[in-house]
DRENZAMI-283075 format. One record per residue: x negated, y negated, z of N, C-alpha, C in turn. Coordinates in nm, 2 decimals. Layout:
% DRENZAMI-283075
X,Y,Z,X,Y,Z,X,Y,Z .
...
***
This chain:
% DRENZAMI-283075
-1.93,-2.84,-10.08,-1.92,-2.98,-10.12,-1.98,-3.06,-10.01 .
-2.08,-3.14,-10.04,-2.13,-3.23,-9.95,-2.06,-3.36,-9.96 .
-2.00,-3.41,-9.84,-1.92,-3.53,-9.84,-1.97,-3.62,-9.73 .
-1.98,-3.75,-9.76,-2.02,-3.84,-9.66,-1.93,-3.97,-9.68 .
-1.89,-4.02,-9.57,-1.81,-4.15,-9.57,-1.91,-4.27,-9.58 .
-1.88,-4.36,-9.67,-1.96,-4.48,-9.67,-1.89,-4.59,-9.60 .
-1.94,-4.64,-9.50,-1.87,-4.75,-9.42,-1.88,-4.88,-9.51 .
-1.78,-4.96,-9.49,-1.77,-5.09,-9.57,-1.88,-5.18,-9.54 .
-1.92,-5.19,-9.42,-2.03,-5.28,-9.38,-2.16,-5.20,-9.38 .
-2.25,-5.24,-9.47,-2.38,-5.18,-9.47,-2.39,-5.05,-9.55 .
-2.28,-5.00,-9.60,-2.28,-4.87,-9.67,-2.36,-4.76,-9.59 .
-2.33,-4.75,-9.46,-2.40,-4.65,-9.38,-2.34,-4.52,-9.41 .
-2.42,-4.42,-9.43,-2.37,-4.28,-9.46,-2.34,-4.21,-9.33 .
-2.23,-4.15,-9.31,-2.19,-4.07,-9.20,-2.16,-3.93,-9.25 .
-2.18,-3.83,-9.17,-2.15,-3.70,-9.21,-2.01,-3.65,-9.16 .
-1.91,-3.73,-9.20,-1.77,-3.69,-9.16,-1.68,-3.69,-9.28 .
-1.57,-3.62,-9.27,-1.47,-3.62,-9.37,-1.36,-3.70,-9.33 .
-1.30,-3.79,-9.41,-1.19,-3.88,-9.36,-1.08,-3.80,-9.31 .
-1.02,-3.84,-9.20,-0.91,-3.78,-9.14,-0.78,-3.84,-9.19 .
-0.67,-3.78,-9.19,-0.54,-3.83,-9.24,-0.50,-3.95,-9.15 .
-0.44,-4.05,-9.21,-0.39,-4.16,-9.13,-0.27,-4.12,-9.06 .
-0.21,-4.21,-8.98,-0.10,-4.18,-8.90,0.02,-4.13,-8.97 .
0.05,-4.17,-9.09,0.16,-4.12,-9.17,0.13,-3.98,-9.21 .
0.22,-3.88,-9.19,0.19,-3.75,-9.23,0.20,-3.73,-9.38 .
0.12,-3.63,-9.42,0.11,-3.60,-9.56,0.01,-3.69,-9.64 .
-0.07,-3.63,-9.72,-0.17,-3.70,-9.80,-0.11,-3.76,-9.92 .
-0.18,-3.85,-9.99,-0.13,-3.91,-10.11,-0.15,-3.83,-10.23 .
-0.26,-3.75,-10.23,-0.29,-3.66,-10.34,-0.31,-3.52,-10.29 .
-0.25,-3.42,-10.36,-0.27,-3.28,-10.32,-0.42,-3.24,-10.34 .
-0.46,-3.13,-10.28,-0.59,-3.07,-10.30,-0.61,-3.04,-10.45 .
-0.72,-3.07,-10.51,-0.74,-3.05,-10.65,-0.77,-2.91,-10.69 .
-0.78,-2.82,-10.60,-0.80,-2.68,-10.63,-0.94,-2.65,-10.67 .
-0.97,-2.54,-10.74,-1.11,-2.49,-10.77,-1.18,-2.59,-10.86 .
-1.12,-2.67,-10.93,-1.18,-2.77,-11.02,-1.23,-2.89,-10.95 .
-1.19,-2.91,-10.82,-1.23,-3.03,-10.75,-1.37,-3.03,-10.71 .
-1.43,-3.15,-10.73,-1.57,-3.18,-10.69,-1.57,-3.27,-10.57 .
-1.46,-3.34,-10.55,-1.45,-3.44,-10.44,-1.30,-3.46,-10.42 .
-1.26,-3.47,-10.29,-1.12,-3.50,-10.25,-1.12,-3.58,-10.12 .
-1.04,-3.68,-10.12,-1.01,-3.76,-10.00,-0.86,-3.75,-10.00 .
-0.80,-3.68,-9.90,-0.66,-3.67,-9.90,-0.59,-3.80,-9.87 .
-0.65,-3.87,-9.77,-0.60,-4.00,-9.73,-0.70,-4.08,-9.65 .
-0.70,-4.21,-9.68,-0.78,-4.31,-9.60,-0.71,-4.44,-9.60 .
-0.75,-4.53,-9.51,-0.69,-4.66,-9.51,-0.80,-4.77,-9.51 .
-0.79,-4.87,-9.60,-0.89,-4.97,-9.61,-1.00,-4.93,-9.71 .
-1.10,-5.02,-9.72,-1.22,-4.99,-9.81,-1.29,-4.87,-9.76 .
-1.35,-4.80,-9.85,-1.43,-4.68,-9.82,-1.48,-4.61,-9.94 .
-1.55,-4.50,-9.92,-1.60,-4.43,-10.03,-1.66,-4.29,-9.99 .
-1.70,-4.22,-10.09,-1.75,-4.08,-10.06,-1.87,-4.05,-10.16 .
-1.95,-3.96,-10.12,-2.07,-3.92,-10.20,-2.06,-3.77,-10.21 .
-2.09,-3.72,-10.33,-2.10,-3.57,-10.35,-2.22,-3.54,-10.43 .
-2.27,-3.42,-10.41,-2.39,-3.37,-10.48,-2.36,-3.26,-10.57 .
-2.23,-3.25,-10.62,-2.19,-3.13,-10.69,-2.15,-3.16,-10.84 .
-2.19,-3.27,-10.90,-2.14,-3.29,-11.04,-2.21,-3.19,-11.13 .
-2.13,-3.14,-11.23,-2.18,-3.06,-11.34,-2.20,-3.15,-11.46 .
-2.29,-3.12,-11.54,-2.32,-3.19,-11.67,-2.25,-3.12,-11.78 .
-2.20,-3.20,-11.88,-2.15,-3.14,-12.00,-2.00,-3.10,-11.99 .
-1.93,-3.13,-11.89,-1.79,-3.10,-11.88,-1.71,-3.23,-11.86 .
-1.58,-3.22,-11.89,-1.49,-3.33,-11.87,-1.48,-3.36,-11.72 .
-1.47,-3.49,-11.69,-1.45,-3.53,-11.55,-1.33,-3.62,-11.54 .
-1.25,-3.60,-11.44,-1.13,-3.68,-11.42,-1.13,-3.74,-11.28 .
-1.12,-3.87,-11.28,-1.11,-3.95,-11.15,-0.97,-3.99,-11.13 .
-0.91,-3.95,-11.02,-0.77,-3.98,-10.99,-0.76,-4.05,-10.86 .
-0.68,-4.16,-10.85,-0.65,-4.23,-10.72,-0.51,-4.26,-10.70 .
-0.46,-4.26,-10.58,-0.33,-4.29,-10.55,-0.33,-4.38,-10.42 .
-0.23,-4.47,-10.41,-0.22,-4.56,-10.30,-0.08,-4.61,-10.28 .
-0.06,-4.67,-10.16,0.06,-4.74,-10.12,0.04,-4.85,-10.02 .
0.13,-4.94,-10.01,0.12,-5.04,-9.91,0.12,-5.18,-9.96 .
0.13,-5.21,-10.08,0.12,-5.34,-10.14,-0.02,-5.38,-10.18 .
-0.03,-5.46,-10.28,-0.17,-5.49,-10.33,-0.22,-5.39,-10.43 .
-0.35,-5.37,-10.43,-0.41,-5.28,-10.53,-0.54,-5.23,-10.48 .
-0.59,-5.13,-10.55,-0.73,-5.07,-10.52,-0.81,-5.07,-10.65 .
-0.94,-5.09,-10.64,-1.03,-5.08,-10.75,-1.12,-4.97,-10.71 .
-1.13,-4.87,-10.80,-1.20,-4.74,-10.78,-1.32,-4.73,-10.88 .
-1.44,-4.71,-10.83,-1.56,-4.71,-10.91,-1.63,-4.58,-10.89 .
-1.67,-4.51,-11.00,-1.75,-4.39,-10.99,-1.89,-4.42,-11.05 .
-1.99,-4.40,-10.97,-2.13,-4.42,-11.01,-2.22,-4.30,-10.99 .
-2.34,-4.30,-11.05,-2.43,-4.19,-11.03,-2.56,-4.24,-10.97 .
-2.66,-4.14,-10.96,-2.79,-4.16,-10.89,-2.85,-4.30,-10.91 .
-2.85,-4.35,-11.03,-2.92,-4.47,-11.06,-2.84,-4.59,-11.03 .
-2.73,-4.58,-10.96,-2.63,-4.68,-10.94,-2.56,-4.73,-11.06 .
-2.56,-4.65,-11.17,-2.50,-4.68,-11.29,-2.35,-4.65,-11.28 .
-2.27,-4.75,-11.31,-2.12,-4.73,-11.31,-2.08,-4.65,-11.43 .
-2.01,-4.54,-11.40,-1.97,-4.45,-11.50,-1.82,-4.48,-11.55 .
-1.74,-4.51,-11.45,-1.60,-4.54,-11.48,-1.54,-4.62,-11.36 .
-1.43,-4.69,-11.39,-1.36,-4.76,-11.29,-1.21,-4.77,-11.33 .
-1.12,-4.78,-11.23,-0.98,-4.80,-11.26,-0.92,-4.88,-11.15 .
-0.81,-4.95,-11.18,-0.74,-5.03,-11.09,-0.60,-4.97,-11.08 .
-0.55,-4.95,-10.95,-0.42,-4.89,-10.93,-0.34,-4.99,-10.84 .
-0.22,-5.02,-10.89,-0.12,-5.10,-10.81,-0.06,-5.01,-10.70 .
-0.05,-5.07,-10.58,-0.01,-4.99,-10.47,0.13,-5.05,-10.42 .
0.23,-4.99,-10.46,0.37,-5.04,-10.42,0.39,-5.01,-10.27 .
0.49,-5.09,-10.22,0.53,-5.07,-10.08,0.65,-4.97,-10.09 .
0.64,-4.86,-10.01,0.75,-4.76,-10.00,0.74,-4.65,-10.11 .
0.64,-4.65,-10.20,0.62,-4.54,-10.29,0.47,-4.54,-10.32 .
0.43,-4.44,-10.40,0.29,-4.42,-10.43,0.26,-4.46,-10.58 .
0.16,-4.54,-10.60,0.10,-4.57,-10.73,-0.01,-4.47,-10.76 .
-0.02,-4.42,-10.88,-0.13,-4.33,-10.92,-0.19,-4.37,-11.05 .
-0.32,-4.36,-11.05,-0.40,-4.39,-11.17,-0.50,-4.29,-11.20 .
-0.55,-4.27,-11.32,-0.64,-4.17,-11.35,-0.72,-4.21,-11.47 .
-0.85,-4.17,-11.48,-0.94,-4.20,-11.59,-1.01,-4.07,-11.62 .
-1.02,-4.04,-11.75,-1.09,-3.92,-11.80,-1.22,-3.96,-11.86 .
-1.32,-3.89,-11.82,-1.46,-3.92,-11.86,-1.51,-3.81,-11.95 .
-1.55,-3.84,-12.07,-1.59,-3.74,-12.17,-1.71,-3.65,-12.12 .
-1.71,-3.53,-12.17,-1.82,-3.44,-12.13,-1.96,-3.50,-12.16 .
-2.05,-3.48,-12.08,-2.19,-3.53,-12.10,-2.22,-3.67,-12.04 .
-2.11,-3.75,-12.00,-2.13,-3.88,-11.95,-2.18,-3.87,-11.80 .
-2.11,-3.78,-11.72,-2.15,-3.76,-11.59,-2.26,-3.66,-11.59 .
-2.37,-3.69,-11.53,-2.49,-3.60,-11.53,-2.49,-3.51,-11.41 .
-2.57,-3.40,-11.41,-2.58,-3.31,-11.30,-2.63,-3.38,-11.18 .
-2.58,-3.35,-11.06,-2.63,-3.41,-10.94,-2.53,-3.49,-10.86 .
-2.58,-3.59,-10.78,-2.50,-3.66,-10.70,-2.42,-3.78,-10.77 .
-2.31,-3.81,-10.71,-2.23,-3.93,-10.76,-2.16,-3.98,-10.64 .
-2.12,-4.11,-10.65,-2.04,-4.16,-10.54,-1.92,-4.24,-10.60 .
-1.81,-4.25,-10.52,-1.69,-4.32,-10.56,-1.66,-4.42,-10.45 .
-1.65,-4.54,-10.49,-1.62,-4.65,-10.39,-1.48,-4.70,-10.42 .
-1.40,-4.72,-10.31,-1.26,-4.78,-10.32,-1.26,-4.91,-10.25 .
-1.23,-5.01,-10.33,-1.22,-5.15,-10.27,-1.07,-5.18,-10.27 .
-1.01,-5.21,-10.15,-0.87,-5.24,-10.13,-0.85,-5.39,-10.13 .
-0.74,-5.43,-10.18,-0.71,-5.58,-10.17,-0.65,-5.62,-10.04 .
-0.61,-5.52,-9.96,-0.57,-5.54,-9.82,-0.62,-5.43,-9.73 .
-0.65,-5.46,-9.60,-0.71,-5.36,-9.51,-0.61,-5.25,-9.48 .
-0.48,-5.27,-9.49,-0.39,-5.16,-9.45,-0.34,-5.08,-9.57 .
-0.40,-5.09,-9.68,-0.36,-5.00,-9.80,-0.41,-4.86,-9.77 .
-0.32,-4.76,-9.79,-0.35,-4.62,-9.78,-0.38,-4.57,-9.92 .
-0.49,-4.49,-9.93,-0.53,-4.43,-10.06,-0.58,-4.29,-10.04 .
-0.58,-4.22,-10.15,-0.64,-4.09,-10.17,-0.70,-4.08,-10.30 .
-0.80,-3.99,-10.32,-0.86,-3.98,-10.45,-0.92,-3.84,-10.47 .
-0.94,-3.81,-10.60,-1.01,-3.68,-10.63,-1.09,-3.70,-10.75 .
-1.20,-3.62,-10.76,-1.28,-3.61,-10.88,-1.27,-3.46,-10.92 .
-1.23,-3.43,-11.04,-1.23,-3.29,-11.08,-1.31,-3.27,-11.21 .
-1.36,-3.15,-11.23,-1.43,-3.11,-11.35,-1.37,-2.98,-11.40 .
-1.26,-2.98,-11.47,-1.20,-2.86,-11.52,-1.30,-2.78,-11.61 .
-1.32,-2.65,-11.58,-1.42,-2.58,-11.66,-1.35,-2.47,-11.74 .
***
């Protein structure tokens, strides 16, 4: 799985995988063999890019967060076309989770990216994109 972090300023692509924040334990478990993309935990705005989408299968975008405020999560493809988005409320002291299921055939073969916009810089989040086959 090809993963790159997109920096909030300038959307500069880096070839790193987000490391866990200071609090131990991620917000979402590893998605297993159906996973196309997984960020265990990140803090503040950010995003990831993958080149492994399959066409013609169900796609599930899941996000979790905590810390107060909310996150807006957007999945787009090669042409910058927005495929799906969801908003997740991020409680203090517990984890908020949201998910959206995308019908087979909507996500096309190839690269896609997911951007997470946080309402506060200190919100912790995790996300995954799965394509159960």
